Structures are given as structure tokens and as C-alpha cells.
CHARMM internal coordinates of N, CA and C (Angstrom, degrees):
IC EDIT
DIST 1 N 1 CA 1.5414
DIST 1 CA 1 C 1.5349
ANGL 1 N 1 CA 1 C 104.75
DIST 1 C 2 N 1.3224
ANGL 1 CA 1 C 2 N 113.81
DIHE 1 N 1 CA 1 C 2 N 145.40
DIST 2 N 2 CA 1.4932
ANGL 1 C 2 N 2 CA 120.65
DIHE 1 CA 1 C 2 N 2 CA 179.77
DIST 2 CA 2 C 1.5381
ANGL 2 N 2 CA 2 C 110.25
DIHE 1 C 2 N 2 CA 2 C -86.78
DIST 2 C 3 N 1.3741
ANGL 2 CA 2 C 3 N 115.12
DIHE 2 N 2 CA 2 C 3 N 152.81
DIST 3 N 3 CA 1.4634
ANGL 2 C 3 N 3 CA 119.86
DIHE 2 CA 2 C 3 N 3 CA 173.92
DIST 3 CA 3 C 1.4952
ANGL 3 N 3 CA 3 C 109.47
DIHE 2 C 3 N 3 CA 3 C -72.38
DIST 3 C 4 N 1.3259
ANGL 3 CA 3 C 4 N 115.56
DIHE 3 N 3 CA 3 C 4 N 125.84
DIST 4 N 4 CA 1.4781
ANGL 3 C 4 N 4 CA 118.95
DIHE 3 CA 3 C 4 N 4 CA -179.38
DIST 4 CA 4 C 1.5853
ANGL 4 N 4 CA 4 C 109.46
DIHE 3 C 4 N 4 CA 4 C -89.59
DIST 4 C 5 N 1.3225
ANGL 4 CA 4 C 5 N 116.99
DIHE 4 N 4 CA 4 C 5 N -43.71
DIST 5 N 5 CA 1.3979
ANGL 4 C 5 N 5 CA 122.34
DIHE 4 CA 4 C 5 N 5 CA -178.40
DIST 5 CA 5 C 1.4693
ANGL 5 N 5 CA 5 C 112.91
DIHE 4 C 5 N 5 CA 5 C -143.36
DIST 5 C 6 N 1.3024
ANGL 5 CA 5 C 6 N 120.68
DIHE 5 N 5 CA 5 C 6 N 157.09
DIST 6 N 6 CA 1.4518
ANGL 5 C 6 N 6 CA 120.98
DIHE 5 CA 5 C 6 N 6 CA 168.44
DIST 6 CA 6 C 1.5655
ANGL 6 N 6 CA 6 C 108.13
DIHE 5 C 6 N 6 CA 6 C -145.90
DIST 6 C 7 N 1.2837
ANGL 6 CA 6 C 7 N 116.52
DIHE 6 N 6 CA 6 C 7 N 161.53
DIST 7 N 7 CA 1.4421
ANGL 6 C 7 N 7 CA 119.17
DIHE 6 CA 6 C 7 N 7 CA 179.38
DIST 7 CA 7 C 1.5147
ANGL 7 N 7 CA 7 C 110.11
DIHE 6 C 7 N 7 CA 7 C -162.97
DIST 7 C 8 N 1.3069
ANGL 7 CA 7 C 8 N 112.71
DIHE 7 N 7 CA 7 C 8 N -173.89
DIST 8 N 8 CA 1.4202
ANGL 7 C 8 N 8 CA 121.33
DIHE 7 CA 7 C 8 N 8 CA -177.06
DIST 8 CA 8 C 1.5700
ANGL 8 N 8 CA 8 C 109.32
DIHE 7 C 8 N 8 CA 8 C -138.50
DIST 8 C 9 N 1.2971
ANGL 8 CA 8 C 9 N 119.89
DIHE 8 N 8 CA 8 C 9 N 144.73
DIST 9 N 9 CA 1.3940
ANGL 8 C 9 N 9 CA 123.10
DIHE 8 CA 8 C 9 N 9 CA 174.25
DIST 9 CA 9 C 1.5535
ANGL 9 N 9 CA 9 C 109.76
DIHE 8 C 9 N 9 CA 9 C -134.98
DIST 9 C 10 N 1.3493
ANGL 9 CA 9 C 10 N 115.69
DIHE 9 N 9 CA 9 C 10 N 141.54
DIST 10 N 10 CA 1.3910
ANGL 9 C 10 N 10 CA 119.81
DIHE 9 CA 9 C 10 N 10 CA 177.44
DIST 10 CA 10 C 1.5491
ANGL 10 N 10 CA 10 C 111.63
DIHE 9 C 10 N 10 CA 10 C -121.36
DIST 10 C 11 N 1.2450
ANGL 10 CA 10 C 11 N 116.64
DIHE 10 N 10 CA 10 C 11 N 128.27
DIST 11 N 11 CA 1.4602
ANGL 10 C 11 N 11 CA 124.15
DIHE 10 CA 10 C 11 N 11 CA -178.64
DIST 11 CA 11 C 1.4896
ANGL 11 N 11 CA 11 C 110.71
DIHE 10 C 11 N 11 CA 11 C -106.57
DIST 11 C 12 N 1.3568
ANGL 11 CA 11 C 12 N 117.54
DIHE 11 N 11 CA 11 C 12 N 127.84
DIST 12 N 12 CA 1.4269
ANGL 11 C 12 N 12 CA 123.24
DIHE 11 CA 11 C 12 N 12 CA -177.22
DIST 12 CA 12 C 1.5202
ANGL 12 N 12 CA 12 C 109.95
DIHE 11 C 12 N 12 CA 12 C -126.49
DIST 12 C 13 N 1.3268
ANGL 12 CA 12 C 13 N 117.96
DIHE 12 N 12 CA 12 C 13 N 126.34
DIST 13 N 13 CA 1.4411
ANGL 12 C 13 N 13 CA 122.41
DIHE 12 CA 12 C 13 N 13 CA -178.90
DIST 13 CA 13 C 1.5374
ANGL 13 N 13 CA 13 C 106.94
DIHE 12 C 13 N 13 CA 13 C -94.16
DIST 13 C 14 N 1.3084
ANGL 13 CA 13 C 14 N 120.20
DIHE 13 N 13 CA 13 C 14 N 99.33
DIST 14 N 14 CA 1.4462
ANGL 13 C 14 N 14 CA 123.82
DIHE 13 CA 13 C 14 N 14 CA -177.87
DIST 14 CA 14 C 1.5255
ANGL 14 N 14 CA 14 C 113.52
DIHE 13 C 14 N 14 CA 14 C -75.10
DIST 14 C 15 N 1.3537
ANGL 14 CA 14 C 15 N 118.94
DIHE 14 N 14 CA 14 C 15 N -14.47
DIST 15 N 15 CA 1.4339
ANGL 14 C 15 N 15 CA 119.71
DIHE 14 CA 14 C 15 N 15 CA 179.67
DIST 15 CA 15 C 1.4546
ANGL 15 N 15 CA 15 C 115.57
DIHE 14 C 15 N 15 CA 15 C -73.60
DIST 15 C 16 N 1.3267
ANGL 15 CA 15 C 16 N 118.83
DIHE 15 N 15 CA 15 C 16 N -19.75
DIST 16 N 16 CA 1.4229
ANGL 15 C 16 N 16 CA 120.95
DIHE 15 CA 15 C 16 N 16 CA 177.55
DIST 16 CA 16 C 1.5447
ANGL 16 N 16 CA 16 C 114.80
DIHE 15 C 16 N 16 CA 16 C -85.90
DIST 16 C 17 N 1.2824
ANGL 16 CA 16 C 17 N 116.05
DIHE 16 N 16 CA 16 C 17 N -10.57
DIST 17 N 17 CA 1.4812
ANGL 16 C 17 N 17 CA 121.33
DIHE 16 CA 16 C 17 N 17 CA -174.44
DIST 17 CA 17 C 1.5937
ANGL 17 N 17 CA 17 C 105.87
DIHE 16 C 17 N 17 CA 17 C -70.08
DIST 17 C 18 N 1.3274
ANGL 17 CA 17 C 18 N 115.96
DIHE 17 N 17 CA 17 C 18 N 139.67
DIST 18 N 18 CA 1.4059
ANGL 17 C 18 N 18 CA 123.14
DIHE 17 CA 17 C 18 N 18 CA 175.40
DIST 18 CA 18 C 1.6017
ANGL 18 N 18 CA 18 C 110.45
DIHE 17 C 18 N 18 CA 18 C -84.60
DIST 18 C 19 N 1.2784
ANGL 18 CA 18 C 19 N 113.83
DIHE 18 N 18 CA 18 C 19 N 142.66
DIST 19 N 19 CA 1.4514
ANGL 18 C 19 N 19 CA 119.08
DIHE 18 CA 18 C 19 N 19 CA -179.68
DIST 19 CA 19 C 1.5108
ANGL 19 N 19 CA 19 C 105.67
DIHE 18 C 19 N 19 CA 19 C -102.56
DIST 19 C 20 N 1.3417
ANGL 19 CA 19 C 20 N 120.10
DIHE 19 N 19 CA 19 C 20 N 147.55
DIST 20 N 20 CA 1.4096
ANGL 19 C 20 N 20 CA 124.51
DIHE 19 CA 19 C 20 N 20 CA 176.96
DIST 20 CA 20 C 1.4862
ANGL 20 N 20 CA 20 C 109.72
DIHE 19 C 20 N 20 CA 20 C -118.53
DIST 20 C 21 N 1.3593
ANGL 20 CA 20 C 21 N 115.98
DIHE 20 N 20 CA 20 C 21 N 144.01
DIST 21 N 21 CA 1.3931
ANGL 20 C 21 N 21 CA 124.78
DIHE 20 CA 20 C 21 N 21 CA 178.39
DIST 21 CA 21 C 1.4861
ANGL 21 N 21 CA 21 C 111.74
DIHE 20 C 21 N 21 CA 21 C -124.69
DIST 21 C 22 N 1.3064
ANGL 21 CA 21 C 22 N 119.19
DIHE 21 N 21 CA 21 C 22 N 125.85
DIST 22 N 22 CA 1.4841
ANGL 21 C 22 N 22 CA 120.15
DIHE 21 CA 21 C 22 N 22 CA -176.20
DIST 22 CA 22 C 1.5147
ANGL 22 N 22 CA 22 C 111.89
DIHE 21 C 22 N 22 CA 22 C -131.00
DIST 22 C 23 N 1.3261
ANGL 22 CA 22 C 23 N 114.69
DIHE 22 N 22 CA 22 C 23 N 155.81
DIST 23 N 23 CA 1.4827
ANGL 22 C 23 N 23 CA 118.79
DIHE 22 CA 22 C 23 N 23 CA 173.68
DIST 23 CA 23 C 1.5459
ANGL 23 N 23 CA 23 C 106.92
DIHE 22 C 23 N 23 CA 23 C -158.29
DIST 23 C 24 N 1.2833
ANGL 23 CA 23 C 24 N 115.44
DIHE 23 N 23 CA 23 C 24 N 166.87
DIST 24 N 24 CA 1.4677
ANGL 23 C 24 N 24 CA 122.81
DIHE 23 CA 23 C 24 N 24 CA -179.03
DIST 24 CA 24 C 1.5574
ANGL 24 N 24 CA 24 C 107.77
DIHE 23 C 24 N 24 CA 24 C -115.59
DIST 24 C 25 N 1.2651
ANGL 24 CA 24 C 25 N 116.76
DIHE 24 N 24 CA 24 C 25 N 122.24
DIST 25 N 25 CA 1.4608
ANGL 24 C 25 N 25 CA 122.83
DIHE 24 CA 24 C 25 N 25 CA 175.03
DIST 25 CA 25 C 1.4930
ANGL 25 N 25 CA 25 C 112.33
DIHE 24 C 25 N 25 CA 25 C -99.35
DIST 25 C 26 N 1.2995
ANGL 25 CA 25 C 26 N 118.90
DIHE 25 N 25 CA 25 C 26 N 163.22
DIST 26 N 26 CA 1.4549
ANGL 25 C 26 N 26 CA 120.64
DIHE 25 CA 25 C 26 N 26 CA 176.60
DIST 26 CA 26 C 1.4946
ANGL 26 N 26 CA 26 C 113.38
DIHE 25 C 26 N 26 CA 26 C -145.55
DIST 26 C 27 N 1.3262
ANGL 26 CA 26 C 27 N 119.80
DIHE 26 N 26 CA 26 C 27 N 156.78
DIST 27 N 27 CA 1.4627
ANGL 26 C 27 N 27 CA 122.66
DIHE 26 CA 26 C 27 N 27 CA -179.62
DIST 27 CA 27 C 1.5059
ANGL 27 N 27 CA 27 C 114.32
DIHE 26 C 27 N 27 CA 27 C -85.16
DIST 27 C 28 N 1.3456
ANGL 27 CA 27 C 28 N 117.24
DIHE 27 N 27 CA 27 C 28 N -1.54
DIST 28 N 28 CA 1.4158
ANGL 27 C 28 N 28 CA 121.61
DIHE 27 CA 27 C 28 N 28 CA 177.68
DIST 28 CA 28 C 1.5563
ANGL 28 N 28 CA 28 C 110.23
DIHE 27 C 28 N 28 CA 28 C -139.60
DIST 28 C 29 N 1.3110
ANGL 28 CA 28 C 29 N 114.57
DIHE 28 N 28 CA 28 C 29 N 173.61
DIST 29 N 29 CA 1.4918
ANGL 28 C 29 N 29 CA 117.41
DIHE 28 CA 28 C 29 N 29 CA 176.65
DIST 29 CA 29 C 1.5091
ANGL 29 N 29 CA 29 C 111.85
DIHE 28 C 29 N 29 CA 29 C -57.51
DIST 29 C 30 N 1.3361
ANGL 29 CA 29 C 30 N 118.63
DIHE 29 N 29 CA 29 C 30 N 141.74
DIST 30 N 30 CA 1.4297
ANGL 29 C 30 N 30 CA 120.94
DIHE 29 CA 29 C 30 N 30 CA -178.23
DIST 30 CA 30 C 1.5313
ANGL 30 N 30 CA 30 C 111.20
DIHE 29 C 30 N 30 CA 30 C -83.00
DIST 30 C 31 N 1.3588
ANGL 30 CA 30 C 31 N 118.17
DIHE 30 N 30 CA 30 C 31 N -3.48
DIST 31 N 31 CA 1.4722
ANGL 30 C 31 N 31 CA 119.92
DIHE 30 CA 30 C 31 N 31 CA -179.68
DIST 31 CA 31 C 1.5475
ANGL 31 N 31 CA 31 C 107.73
DIHE 30 C 31 N 31 CA 31 C -115.35
DIST 31 C 32 N 1.3263
ANGL 31 CA 31 C 32 N 112.22
DIHE 31 N 31 CA 31 C 32 N 138.54
DIST 32 N 32 CA 1.5013
ANGL 31 C 32 N 32 CA 116.45
DIHE 31 CA 31 C 32 N 32 CA -178.95
DIST 32 CA 32 C 1.5346
ANGL 32 N 32 CA 32 C 104.18
DIHE 31 C 32 N 32 CA 32 C -116.08
DIST 32 C 33 N 1.3064
ANGL 32 CA 32 C 33 N 116.11
DIHE 32 N 32 CA 32 C 33 N 137.38
DIST 33 N 33 CA 1.5021
ANGL 32 C 33 N 33 CA 123.18
DIHE 32 CA 32 C 33 N 33 CA -176.72
DIST 33 CA 33 C 1.5529
ANGL 33 N 33 CA 33 C 107.96
DIHE 32 C 33 N 33 CA 33 C -113.99
DIST 33 C 34 N 1.2963
ANGL 33 CA 33 C 34 N 117.59
DIHE 33 N 33 CA 33 C 34 N 132.78
DIST 34 N 34 CA 1.4212
ANGL 33 C 34 N 34 CA 119.43
DIHE 33 CA 33 C 34 N 34 CA 176.66
DIST 34 CA 34 C 1.5306
ANGL 34 N 34 CA 34 C 108.17
DIHE 33 C 34 N 34 CA 34 C -103.61
DIST 34 C 35 N 1.3755
ANGL 34 CA 34 C 35 N 116.52
DIHE 34 N 34 CA 34 C 35 N 130.02
DIST 35 N 35 CA 1.4424
ANGL 34 C 35 N 35 CA 126.63
DIHE 34 CA 34 C 35 N 35 CA 175.46
DIST 35 CA 35 C 1.5171
ANGL 35 N 35 CA 35 C 108.18
DIHE 34 C 35 N 35 CA 35 C -98.97
DIST 35 C 36 N 1.3774
ANGL 35 CA 35 C 36 N 119.80
DIHE 35 N 35 CA 35 C 36 N 107.53
DIST 36 N 36 CA 1.4488
ANGL 35 C 36 N 36 CA 124.57
DIHE 35 CA 35 C 36 N 36 CA -179.18
DIST 36 CA 36 C 1.5298
ANGL 36 N 36 CA 36 C 110.01
DIHE 35 C 36 N 36 CA 36 C -66.96
DIST 36 C 37 N 1.3200
ANGL 36 CA 36 C 37 N 120.14
DIHE 36 N 36 CA 36 C 37 N -29.32
DIST 37 N 37 CA 1.4383
ANGL 36 C 37 N 37 CA 121.41
DIHE 36 CA 36 C 37 N 37 CA -178.78
DIST 37 CA 37 C 1.5236
ANGL 37 N 37 CA 37 C 113.03
DIHE 36 C 37 N 37 CA 37 C -66.93
DIST 37 C 38 N 1.3458
ANGL 37 CA 37 C 38 N 116.77
DIHE 37 N 37 CA 37 C 38 N -44.71
DIST 38 N 38 CA 1.3915
ANGL 37 C 38 N 38 CA 116.38
DIHE 37 CA 37 C 38 N 38 CA 178.01
DIST 38 CA 38 C 1.5299
ANGL 38 N 38 CA 38 C 114.49
DIHE 37 C 38 N 38 CA 38 C -100.89
DIST 38 C 39 N 1.3912
ANGL 38 CA 38 C 39 N 114.97
DIHE 38 N 38 CA 38 C 39 N 1.54
DIST 39 N 39 CA 1.3985
ANGL 38 C 39 N 39 CA 122.93
DIHE 38 CA 38 C 39 N 39 CA -177.59
DIST 39 CA 39 C 1.5465
ANGL 39 N 39 CA 39 C 112.78
DIHE 38 C 39 N 39 CA 39 C 53.50
DIST 39 C 40 N 1.3628
ANGL 39 CA 39 C 40 N 113.24
DIHE 39 N 39 CA 39 C 40 N 45.17
DIST 40 N 40 CA 1.4682
ANGL 39 C 40 N 40 CA 120.43
DIHE 39 CA 39 C 40 N 40 CA -178.02
DIST 40 CA 40 C 1.5382
ANGL 40 N 40 CA 40 C 113.91
DIHE 39 C 40 N 40 CA 40 C -129.85
DIST 40 C 41 N 1.2813
ANGL 40 CA 40 C 41 N 113.76
DIHE 40 N 40 CA 40 C 41 N 157.11
DIST 41 N 41 CA 1.4713
ANGL 40 C 41 N 41 CA 120.83
DIHE 40 CA 40 C 41 N 41 CA -177.99
DIST 41 CA 41 C 1.5219
ANGL 41 N 41 CA 41 C 107.54
DIHE 40 C 41 N 41 CA 41 C -107.61
DIST 41 C 42 N 1.3634
ANGL 41 CA 41 C 42 N 118.90
DIHE 41 N 41 CA 41 C 42 N 141.72
DIST 42 N 42 CA 1.4268
ANGL 41 C 42 N 42 CA 124.17
DIHE 41 CA 41 C 42 N 42 CA 175.55
DIST 42 CA 42 C 1.5031
ANGL 42 N 42 CA 42 C 109.20
DIHE 41 C 42 N 42 CA 42 C -127.44
DIST 42 C 43 N 1.2798
ANGL 42 CA 42 C 43 N 124.65
DIHE 42 N 42 CA 42 C 43 N 121.80
DIST 43 N 43 CA 1.4773
ANGL 42 C 43 N 43 CA 126.09
DIHE 42 CA 42 C 43 N 43 CA -13.08
DIST 43 CA 43 C 1.5984
ANGL 43 N 43 CA 43 C 109.50
DIHE 42 C 43 N 43 CA 43 C -69.98
DIST 43 C 44 N 1.3318
ANGL 43 CA 43 C 44 N 113.14
DIHE 43 N 43 CA 43 C 44 N 156.57
DIST 44 N 44 CA 1.5099
ANGL 43 C 44 N 44 CA 120.35
DIHE 43 CA 43 C 44 N 44 CA -176.96
DIST 44 CA 44 C 1.5680
ANGL 44 N 44 CA 44 C 105.87
DIHE 43 C 44 N 44 CA 44 C -89.14
DIST 44 C 45 N 1.2952
ANGL 44 CA 44 C 45 N 117.16
DIHE 44 N 44 CA 44 C 45 N 99.52
DIST 45 N 45 CA 1.4802
ANGL 44 C 45 N 45 CA 119.09
DIHE 44 CA 44 C 45 N 45 CA -179.27
DIST 45 CA 45 C 1.5003
ANGL 45 N 45 CA 45 C 111.60
DIHE 44 C 45 N 45 CA 45 C -74.56
DIST 45 C 46 N 1.3156
ANGL 45 CA 45 C 46 N 120.47
DIHE 45 N 45 CA 45 C 46 N -10.14
DIST 46 N 46 CA 1.4246
ANGL 45 C 46 N 46 CA 122.88
DIHE 45 CA 45 C 46 N 46 CA 174.41
DIST 46 CA 46 C 1.4704
ANGL 46 N 46 CA 46 C 112.73
DIHE 45 C 46 N 46 CA 46 C -69.69
DIST 46 C 47 N 1.3666
ANGL 46 CA 46 C 47 N 117.24
DIHE 46 N 46 CA 46 C 47 N -35.12
DIST 47 N 47 CA 1.4622
ANGL 46 C 47 N 47 CA 121.55
DIHE 46 CA 46 C 47 N 47 CA -175.60
DIST 47 CA 47 C 1.5806
ANGL 47 N 47 CA 47 C 110.24
DIHE 46 C 47 N 47 CA 47 C -99.72
DIST 47 C 48 N 1.3406
ANGL 47 CA 47 C 48 N 114.42
DIHE 47 N 47 CA 47 C 48 N -31.89
DIST 48 N 48 CA 1.5150
ANGL 47 C 48 N 48 CA 122.10
DIHE 47 CA 47 C 48 N 48 CA 179.54
DIST 48 CA 48 C 1.5368
ANGL 48 N 48 CA 48 C 108.29
DIHE 47 C 48 N 48 CA 48 C -121.14
DIST 48 C 49 N 1.2818
ANGL 48 CA 48 C 49 N 114.24
DIHE 48 N 48 CA 48 C 49 N 98.19
DIST 49 N 49 CA 1.4349
ANGL 48 C 49 N 49 CA 119.22
DIHE 48 CA 48 C 49 N 49 CA -178.54
DIST 49 CA 49 C 1.4688
ANGL 49 N 49 CA 49 C 115.08
DIHE 48 C 49 N 49 CA 49 C -61.04
DIST 49 C 50 N 1.2911
ANGL 49 CA 49 C 50 N 118.79
DIHE 49 N 49 CA 49 C 50 N 134.39
DIST 50 N 50 CA 1.4849
ANGL 49 C 50 N 50 CA 120.70
DIHE 49 CA 49 C 50 N 50 CA 174.64
DIST 50 CA 50 C 1.5400
ANGL 50 N 50 CA 50 C 108.98
DIHE 49 C 50 N 50 CA 50 C -81.65
DIST 50 C 51 N 1.3229
ANGL 50 CA 50 C 51 N 115.21
DIHE 50 N 50 CA 50 C 51 N 133.48
DIST 51 N 51 CA 1.4807
ANGL 50 C 51 N 51 CA 122.13
DIHE 50 CA 50 C 51 N 51 CA 177.30
DIST 51 CA 51 C 1.5167
ANGL 51 N 51 CA 51 C 108.37
DIHE 50 C 51 N 51 CA 51 C -106.25
DIST 51 C 52 N 1.3046
ANGL 51 CA 51 C 52 N 116.70
DIHE 51 N 51 CA 51 C 52 N 117.78
DIST 52 N 52 CA 1.4801
ANGL 51 C 52 N 52 CA 123.64
DIHE 51 CA 51 C 52 N 52 CA 179.97
DIST 52 CA 52 C 1.5462
ANGL 52 N 52 CA 52 C 104.87
DIHE 51 C 52 N 52 CA 52 C -93.31
DIST 52 C 53 N 1.3563
ANGL 52 CA 52 C 53 N 117.06
DIHE 52 N 52 CA 52 C 53 N 132.46
DIST 53 N 53 CA 1.4434
ANGL 52 C 53 N 53 CA 122.10
DIHE 52 CA 52 C 53 N 53 CA 177.83
DIST 53 CA 53 C 1.5139
ANGL 53 N 53 CA 53 C 111.30
DIHE 52 C 53 N 53 CA 53 C -121.41
DIST 53 C 54 N 1.2719
ANGL 53 CA 53 C 54 N 121.97
DIHE 53 N 53 CA 53 C 54 N 108.21
DIST 54 N 54 CA 1.4540
ANGL 53 C 54 N 54 CA 123.46
DIHE 53 CA 53 C 54 N 54 CA -179.28
DIST 54 CA 54 C 1.5720
ANGL 54 N 54 CA 54 C 106.73
DIHE 53 C 54 N 54 CA 54 C -76.34
DIST 54 C 55 N 1.3209
ANGL 54 CA 54 C 55 N 114.20
DIHE 54 N 54 CA 54 C 55 N 143.24
DIST 55 N 55 CA 1.4637
ANGL 54 C 55 N 55 CA 123.56
DIHE 54 CA 54 C 55 N 55 CA 175.81
DIST 55 CA 55 C 1.4958
ANGL 55 N 55 CA 55 C 112.60
DIHE 54 C 55 N 55 CA 55 C -127.99
DIST 55 C 56 N 1.2259
ANGL 55 CA 55 C 56 N 120.39
DIHE 55 N 55 CA 55 C 56 N 137.88
DIST 56 N 56 CA 1.5262
ANGL 55 C 56 N 56 CA 122.88
DIHE 55 CA 55 C 56 N 56 CA -178.02
DIST 56 CA 56 C 1.4721
ANGL 56 N 56 CA 56 C 107.49
DIHE 55 C 56 N 56 CA 56 C -137.92
DIST 56 C 57 N 1.2843
ANGL 56 CA 56 C 57 N 119.30
DIHE 56 N 56 CA 56 C 57 N 126.99
DIST 57 N 57 CA 1.4845
ANGL 56 C 57 N 57 CA 125.06
DIHE 56 CA 56 C 57 N 57 CA -178.97
DIST 57 CA 57 C 1.5241
ANGL 57 N 57 CA 57 C 113.16
DIHE 56 C 57 N 57 CA 57 C -127.60
DIST 57 C 58 N 1.2719
ANGL 57 CA 57 C 58 N 114.40
DIHE 57 N 57 CA 57 C 58 N 142.13
DIST 58 N 58 CA 1.5331
ANGL 57 C 58 N 58 CA 119.92
DIHE 57 CA 57 C 58 N 58 CA 173.54
DIST 58 CA 58 C 1.5729
ANGL 58 N 58 CA 58 C 102.76
DIHE 57 C 58 N 58 CA 58 C -82.38
DIST 58 C 59 N 1.3519
ANGL 58 CA 58 C 59 N 115.74
DIHE 58 N 58 CA 58 C 59 N 127.37
DIST 59 N 59 CA 1.4369
ANGL 58 C 59 N 59 CA 119.64
DIHE 58 CA 58 C 59 N 59 CA -179.93
DIST 59 CA 59 C 1.5108
ANGL 59 N 59 CA 59 C 113.27
DIHE 58 C 59 N 59 CA 59 C -48.71
DIST 59 C 60 N 1.3150
ANGL 59 CA 59 C 60 N 119.00
DIHE 59 N 59 CA 59 C 60 N 132.33
DIST 60 N 60 CA 1.4116
ANGL 59 C 60 N 60 CA 122.00
DIHE 59 CA 59 C 60 N 60 CA 178.47
DIST 60 CA 60 C 1.5157
ANGL 60 N 60 CA 60 C 114.74
DIHE 59 C 60 N 60 CA 60 C 95.02
DIST 60 C 61 N 1.3082
ANGL 60 CA 60 C 61 N 115.35
DIHE 60 N 60 CA 60 C 61 N -4.04
DIST 61 N 61 CA 1.5288
ANGL 60 C 61 N 61 CA 118.10
DIHE 60 CA 60 C 61 N 61 CA -179.22
DIST 61 CA 61 C 1.5651
ANGL 61 N 61 CA 61 C 104.73
DIHE 60 C 61 N 61 CA 61 C -122.07
DIST 61 C 62 N 1.2825
ANGL 61 CA 61 C 62 N 112.66
DIHE 61 N 61 CA 61 C 62 N 163.04
DIST 62 N 62 CA 1.5403
ANGL 61 C 62 N 62 CA 118.92
DIHE 61 CA 61 C 62 N 62 CA 177.55
DIST 62 CA 62 C 1.5044
ANGL 62 N 62 CA 62 C 110.04
DIHE 61 C 62 N 62 CA 62 C -110.66
DIST 62 C 63 N 1.4066
ANGL 62 CA 62 C 63 N 117.63
DIHE 62 N 62 CA 62 C 63 N 4.35
DIST 63 N 63 CA 1.4323
ANGL 62 C 63 N 63 CA 118.35
DIHE 62 CA 62 C 63 N 63 CA -177.28
DIST 63 CA 63 C 1.5545
ANGL 63 N 63 CA 63 C 110.66
DIHE 62 C 63 N 63 CA 63 C -90.23
DIST 63 C 64 N 1.2641
ANGL 63 CA 63 C 64 N 116.04
DIHE 63 N 63 CA 63 C 64 N 127.78
DIST 64 N 64 CA 1.5043
ANGL 63 C 64 N 64 CA 120.67
DIHE 63 CA 63 C 64 N 64 CA 175.39
DIST 64 CA 64 C 1.4773
ANGL 64 N 64 CA 64 C 108.65
DIHE 63 C 64 N 64 CA 64 C -75.66
DIST 64 C 65 N 1.3689
ANGL 64 CA 64 C 65 N 112.18
DIHE 64 N 64 CA 64 C 65 N 124.23
DIST 65 N 65 CA 1.5142
ANGL 64 C 65 N 65 CA 116.99
DIHE 64 CA 64 C 65 N 65 CA 179.10
DIST 65 CA 65 C 1.4971
ANGL 65 N 65 CA 65 C 111.48
DIHE 64 C 65 N 65 CA 65 C -97.65
END
COOR INIT
IC SEED 1 N 1 CA 1 C
IC BUILD
């Protein structure tokens, strides 16, 4: 008997995939305010550099990867 049709199927189990959660922390406030009276910024990132720290976690754990 001859082959009439053929095909392929792929099964993926999405329940076993790990989820990642990430955020960016900083050593200063994330908002900068300009004061037009004194012509100044608070905080002044020109004199005090902001340090951004990325964090990435596997869901269900407390260890930063």
C-alpha cells in the first residue's frame, strides 16, 4: 500500500519551564527634581553617580543569579 500522507508533530511541556523575574535597583532615588529657583537638581547625579544594580531571580527561589 502506498503512503498517502505524512507529517510531524512536536509536543512541548510548558509546565516544566522556569520563569525568570528581574528588576533594576539603585543606590539613590530614581526620580530627579529640578529646582528652577536655584537652578539645581536633586539628587545631583553629576556629583553623586547613580549605581544601577540588575537582579535576576528564578521564580520560587530567593537567590539572585
